[in-house]
N, C-alpha and C positions, 0 to 999 in steps of 0.2 A: 677279395680282390686286393692286390697290393699296388700301391702307387709310388713312383719314383721320379726323381728329376736327374737326368744324366747330362753332364756338361762335357761336350766333345768339340774341340777346335773352336772354343769361344761361343758355341751355340748351346742353348738349353733345350733338351727334348723332354717331353712329359710322356711317361710310359706307365700304362696300367697293365697288370698281368693277372690273369685268372686261370686257374687250373681247369682243364676240360676233363681229362681222365688219364689213366695210365694203362698200358698194356704190357704184358710180359714179352720180352724178346730174348732170344738166345744169342750169346756172343761166344767166341772161342774161349774166353777166359771164364765163362760161367753164365749166370743169369743176370741180366741188367733190366731195368725197367725203363721203357720209353715213356717219356712224360709229354703230354699234349697240353698246349696252352692257347688261350685266346689273348692276344696282345693288342693293345691300342697304342700306337705311336703317334703322338700329337693328334689324336682323334681318329686316325686311320686304322681299321682292324686288319690284323695280320695273323695268319695261322702259323704256329710254331710247334715243331716236334723236336724234342730234346732227348738225346741219349748220353748220359754221363759216361765218359771214357776213363776218367781218373778224377782225383780231387780238384785238379786245375785244368781239365780239358773236357770239352763237350763236342758232340757232333749234333749240329742243328740242321733242320730242314725248314726253311723260311719261304713260304709261298711256293713250294716245290723245288727250291734251289738249295743245294747242300753246302754246308760250311763246317769246317773243323776249326774250333776256337780254343786257344789256350789262354790262360789268364794268370797274371802274376801281380801281387800287390806291391806297390812302390810307395811307401809312406801312406798318404791318404788317397793316392791315385791308383787306378787299375791300369795295367798294361795288357792290352788284348792283342793277340797275334791271330790274324785272319788272312789266309791265302798269302802268307809271306809279308804282309804289311803289319806294322805295329801302330796301334792306336792307344793314346793315353786319355783316360776319362775319369771323372769323379761321379759317384752315384750317391744320391742322398734321398732319404725318405722325408718329404716335406712335413709330415706329421711330427716326426721326431725333432725337426728343427723348430717348429712352432712350440712344441712342448718344452724344449730347452729355453726358449725365450720367455715363455709364460712362467717357468719355474725360476727365472732369473739366473740361469747358468751362463757363465762366461768362461773364458780360458785363463783368467787371472784369479789369484787367491785360492783359498781352500774350496774344494768341492765335496759335498756330502752326497754319497750315493744312497738311495733309499729303495726299498722294495716297492715295485709297482702293483703287486698283488700278493695275497697270502700264499705261502708255500713252504717248502722245506729246502734248506741248503744241502745240496747233494755233492758238491765238489768245490774246493777252494783251489783257485788257479794261481793266484799271486800271493806273495808273502809280504808282511810288513817290512818296509825298507826298500822294496824292489823299485827300480826305475820303471815307470809305466808310460807307454805311448798312447796317444789318442786312439780309442776304439779297442784297446787291448782288454781281454777278458780278466775279470777280477775273481768272480765266483759264478756258480751255476745254481739257480733255484728251480725246483720242480714244482709246477702248479698245474692242476687239472691234467695230470699225466703228460705234461709237456715240459721239456727242459728249456729254460731261458737263461742265456748267459748275460750277466751284468757286466757292462763294459765301461771303461773309463771315458768320461766326456772330454778329458784333456790330458796333455802330457804332464808328467810330474813324478812324485814319489808317493808310494802307498804309505801314508802316515799311520793310519789305524785300521784294523779289521775288527769290527764289532760283533761278528757272529762266528760260530764254529760250524764245521761240517756236521750235519745231522740236526741242526737247530731249526725249529719252526719259526717263521717270521710272519708278521702281519703287514698289510699294505701300509706304506708310509714309514715303516721302521727303518732307522738308519743302519746301513750295512758296513760302510767303509768311508774313510776320508782320504782324499787325494790332495796333496799340496804341491 
């Protein structure tokens, strides 16, 4: 189950999402997978069926009502277009915010990115000297057959990249420095 906090029009919503199952459906462009979720919105259970239309568009059925949703990222905010109306929101994972505070991460000074688990560096996304935005991918680590993108916790410049593609890393190993 994934937990999120969504800020919309000054109100914070707590959302828990759990995958129920997926079924194959046919579309004109080929085969898409309909994804079924159990969603709790501020403790209220909602059934959601989701059919990805593209990278930035979804067709949702929420409690029997159909919605087409398109999404664009605007800095740290998301712009959602639903039935002609535009909504701006921020989405955060409270666990990641707590872990940032526990680790002493702030938006000022140098930030050292470390591996959260052992794995193999399968892709380098950013180069030393690149200007980096908050949340921008730096590299990808494969661990337990899953790929995890390591993202910048702050805006800045990639000062050092301490691993190369193909390198094996251990949990806690320093990967990069953002200044």
